[in-house]
BASESE-873867 format. One line per 3 residues: their letters; for each residue x, y, z of N, C-alpha, C. Coordinates in nm, 4 decimals. Example, Ala and Ser with C-alpha at 12.3 -4.5 7.8 and 13.67 -1.06 7.14 Angstrom:
// BASESE-873867
AS) 1.3190/-0.5690/0.7800/1.2300/-0.4500/0.7800/1.3200/-0.3300/0.7800; 1.2850/-0.2250/0.7080/1.3670/-0.1060/0.7140/1.2900/0.0030/0.7870
This chain:
// BASESE-873867
XXX) -0.7190/-0.7269/0.4585/-0.6485/-0.7031/0.6065/-0.6636/-0.8347/0.7025; -0.6904/-0.9769/0.6459/-0.6418/-1.0410/0.6686/-0.4605/-1.0882/0.6515; -0.4287/-1.0791/0.5909/-0.2365/-1.1178/0.5349/-0.2034/-0.9871/0.5830
XXX) -0.2687/-0.8847/0.5925/-0.1645/-0.7763/0.6684/-0.1750/-0.8373/0.8485; -0.2704/-0.8812/0.8880/-0.3249/-0.8550/1.0301/-0.1587/-1.0420/1.0366; -0.2056/-1.1814/0.9364/-0.1463/-1.2353/0.9672/0.0191/-1.2353/0.9214
XXX) 0.0801/-1.1448/0.8757/0.1866/-1.0939/0.9057/0.2504/-1.0363/1.0390; 0.1634/-0.9561/1.1153/0.1950/-0.8907/1.2891/0.2323/-1.0789/1.3232; 0.2090/-1.1831/1.3009/0.2185/-1.2916/1.3543/0.3106/-1.3335/1.3812
XXX) 0.3674/-1.3356/1.2474/0.5061/-1.3885/1.2071/0.5992/-1.4427/1.2838; 0.7151/-1.5101/1.3064/0.7980/-1.5169/1.3944/0.8936/-1.5142/1.3054; 0.9302/-1.3820/1.2363/1.0284/-1.3314/1.1572/1.0948/-1.1918/1.1948
XXX) 1.2252/-1.1882/1.1161/1.2766/-0.9827/1.1521/1.1730/-0.9286/1.0487; 1.1208/-0.8299/1.1019/1.0265/-0.7644/1.0324/1.1061/-0.6217/0.9265; 1.2328/-0.6445/0.9811/1.3251/-0.5453/0.8901/1.3791/-0.5988/0.7731
XXX) 1.3200/-0.7653/0.7406/1.3502/-0.7779/0.6175/1.2915/-0.8229/0.4908; 1.1787/-0.7700/0.5578/1.0715/-0.6963/0.4506/0.9620/-0.5895/0.4389; 0.9761/-0.5487/0.3750/0.8311/-0.4349/0.4223/0.7109/-0.5034/0.2819
XXX) 0.5955/-0.4376/0.3107/0.4771/-0.4449/0.2502/0.4171/-0.3439/0.1440; 0.3589/-0.3591/0.0706/0.3392/-0.2392/-0.0168/0.2043/-0.2574/-0.0968; 0.0819/-0.1803/-0.0364/-0.0299/-0.1963/-0.0430/-0.0505/-0.0601/-0.1719
XXX) -0.1473/-0.1026/-0.2876/-0.1716/-0.0456/-0.3768/-0.3147/-0.0511/-0.3981; -0.3818/0.0674/-0.3278/-0.5198/0.0962/-0.3448/-0.5572/0.1364/-0.4475; -0.6828/0.0705/-0.5242/-0.7096/0.1072/-0.6994/-0.7889/0.2051/-0.6554
XXX) -0.8669/0.2652/-0.6010/-0.9973/0.3493/-0.5724/-1.0553/0.2560/-0.5223; -1.0358/0.1570/-0.4808/-1.1700/0.1083/-0.3938/-1.2808/0.1862/-0.2829; -1.3747/0.1170/-0.3067/-1.5062/0.2062/-0.2251/-1.5322/0.0963/-0.0999
XXX) -1.4886/-0.0004/-0.0551/-1.4381/-0.1294/0.0469/-1.5160/-0.0505/0.1735; -1.4277/0.0740/0.2235/-1.3404/0.1311/0.3172/-1.1878/0.0514/0.3590; -1.1409/0.0278/0.2497/-0.9639/-0.0096/0.3013/-0.8938/0.0840/0.3428
XXX) -0.9329/0.1775/0.2671/-0.8357/0.2862/0.3054/-0.8856/0.3209/0.4684; -0.9999/0.3125/0.4984/-0.9993/0.3780/0.6967/-0.9574/0.2655/0.7420; -1.0071/0.1602/0.7047/-0.9185/0.0392/0.7320/-0.8057/0.0113/0.7822
XXX) -0.7233/0.0377/0.6483/-0.5365/0.0906/0.6475/-0.5271/0.1521/0.7854; -0.5987/0.2962/0.7624/-0.5606/0.4333/0.8612/-0.5451/0.3622/1.0055; -0.6250/0.2985/1.0158/-0.6203/0.2611/1.1801/-0.5295/0.1394/1.2075
XXX) -0.5032/0.1073/1.1538/-0.3690/-0.0525/1.1381/-0.2991/0.0430/1.2086; -0.1824/-0.0902/1.2896/-0.0533/-0.0938/1.3166/-0.0107/-0.2189/1.2801; 0.1094/-0.1704/1.2173/0.2047/-0.2891/1.1325/0.3016/-0.3069/1.2208
XXX) 0.3103/-0.3932/1.2396/0.5077/-0.4156/1.3535/0.5723/-0.4733/1.2418; 0.5764/-0.4258/1.0942/0.6922/-0.4119/0.9958/0.6663/-0.2728/0.8712; 0.7530/-0.2793/0.7833/0.7057/-0.2093/0.6985/0.6220/-0.2008/0.6267
XXX) 0.5097/-0.0948/0.6279/0.4178/-0.1420/0.5527/0.4064/0.0462/0.4739; 0.4522/0.0151/0.3835/0.3678/0.1069/0.2766/0.1880/0.1397/0.1917; 0.1122/0.2311/0.2064/0.0347/0.2378/0.1260/-0.0124/0.3325/0.0327
XXX) -0.0243/0.2926/-0.0764/-0.0452/0.4013/-0.1782/-0.1900/0.3966/-0.2735; -0.2604/0.5168/-0.2329/-0.4587/0.5353/-0.2515/-0.4295/0.6199/-0.3321; -0.4483/0.5355/-0.4684/-0.5367/0.6708/-0.5945/-0.6846/0.7201/-0.5395
XXX) -0.7568/0.7876/-0.5724/-0.8404/0.8620/-0.5806/-0.9563/0.8354/-0.6873; -0.8947/0.7185/-0.7768/-0.9991/0.6830/-0.8791/-0.8969/0.5610/-0.9306; -0.9809/0.4743/-1.0018/-0.9423/0.3504/-1.0197/-0.7641/0.3953/-1.1638
XXX) -0.8127/0.3107/-1.1137/-0.6126/0.3870/-1.2897/-0.5974/0.1722/-1.3904; -0.5855/0.1994/-1.4206/-0.5912/0.0725/-1.5273/-0.4996/-0.0501/-1.4420; -0.5361/-0.1385/-1.4732/-0.3961/-0.1957/-1.4000/-0.3008/-0.2595/-1.4611
XXX) -0.2887/-0.2277/-1.6821/-0.1889/-0.2084/-1.6862/-0.0924/-0.1701/-1.6819; -0.1486/-0.0127/-1.6680/-0.0611/0.1167/-1.5749/-0.0144/0.1030/-1.4726; -0.0609/0.0452/-1.3395/-0.0052/-0.0096/-1.2192/0.1248/-0.0835/-1.2592
XXX) 0.0898/-0.2709/-1.3000/0.1693/-0.3414/-1.3013/0.2694/-0.3003/-1.3868; 0.2471/-0.2608/-1.5072/0.3776/-0.1953/-1.6122/0.4751/-0.1136/-1.6072; 0.4381/0.0228/-1.4616/0.5317/0.0654/-1.4674/0.5737/0.0666/-1.3175
XXX) 0.6062/-0.0551/-1.2380/0.6200/-0.0904/-1.1342/0.6497/0.1060/-1.0136; 0.5320/0.0907/-1.0403/0.4531/0.1171/-0.9192/0.4728/0.0958/-0.7949; 0.4519/-0.0042/-0.7512/0.4777/-0.1112/-0.6138/0.6330/-0.0633/-0.6460
XXX) 0.7250/-0.1130/-0.7381/0.8736/-0.0784/-0.6649/0.9270/0.0645/-0.6307; 0.8887/0.1617/-0.7079/0.9013/0.2957/-0.7231/0.7422/0.3947/-0.7155; 0.6926/0.3829/-0.5893/0.5630/0.4452/-0.5962/0.6131/0.5730/-0.5803
XXX) 0.7557/0.6295/-0.4781/0.7980/0.7755/-0.3850/0.7448/0.8671/-0.5043; 0.7981/0.7976/-0.6350/0.8187/0.9176/-0.7498/0.6616/0.9555/-0.7901; 0.5872/0.9001/-0.7416/0.4425/0.9183/-0.7791/0.4170/0.9456/-0.9519
XXX) 0.4690/0.8553/-0.9714/0.4273/0.8658/-1.1614/0.3247/0.9426/-1.2202; 0.2257/0.9034/-1.1721/0.0922/0.9449/-1.1982/0.0189/1.1129/-1.1368; 0.0860/1.1637/-1.0517/0.0762/1.2487/-0.9947/-0.0119/1.2617/-0.9209
XXX) -0.1646/1.2899/-1.0577/-0.2798/1.3237/-1.0470/-0.3606/1.2170/-1.0316; -0.2885/1.1213/-1.0223/-0.4331/0.9988/-0.9583/-0.4307/0.9643/-0.8113; -0.2494/1.0434/-0.7832/-0.2427/1.0058/-0.6681/-0.2855/1.0715/-0.5324
XXX) -0.3589/1.0219/-0.4335/-0.3845/1.0827/-0.3592/-0.3424/1.1191/-0.1988; -0.2492/0.9984/-0.1401/-0.1422/1.0130/-0.0595/-0.0676/0.8667/-0.0546; 0.0537/0.8944/-0.0461/0.1022/0.8112/0.0544/0.1194/0.8230/0.2381
XXX) 0.0840/0.6252/0.2811/0.0929/0.6532/0.4093/0.2733/0.5942/0.4792; 0.3703/0.5637/0.5159/0.4784/0.4844/0.5223/0.4745/0.4661/0.7042; 0.4583/0.3900/0.7230/0.4557/0.3610/0.8965/0.5829/0.2731/0.9105
X) 0.6613/0.1435/1.0133/0.7504/0.1139/1.1056/0.7079/0.0630/1.2084
């Protein structure tokens, strides 16, 4: 969350970048924190209902092509905000 907050404070053209958060079934309350977070930039959050092997996340370009829901049985929801 600190990284996301610090990005809000940057003097940058927010249209120049986007942030994609992959929540790999965490149990630390991240999903709730992200739900209440307002970003000044394009923030896309992909939440998985159960842990997915990291090799599966990294090797399937999930971060680049998450909208295709490569493994829809694992995908809980996708939130996009601008």
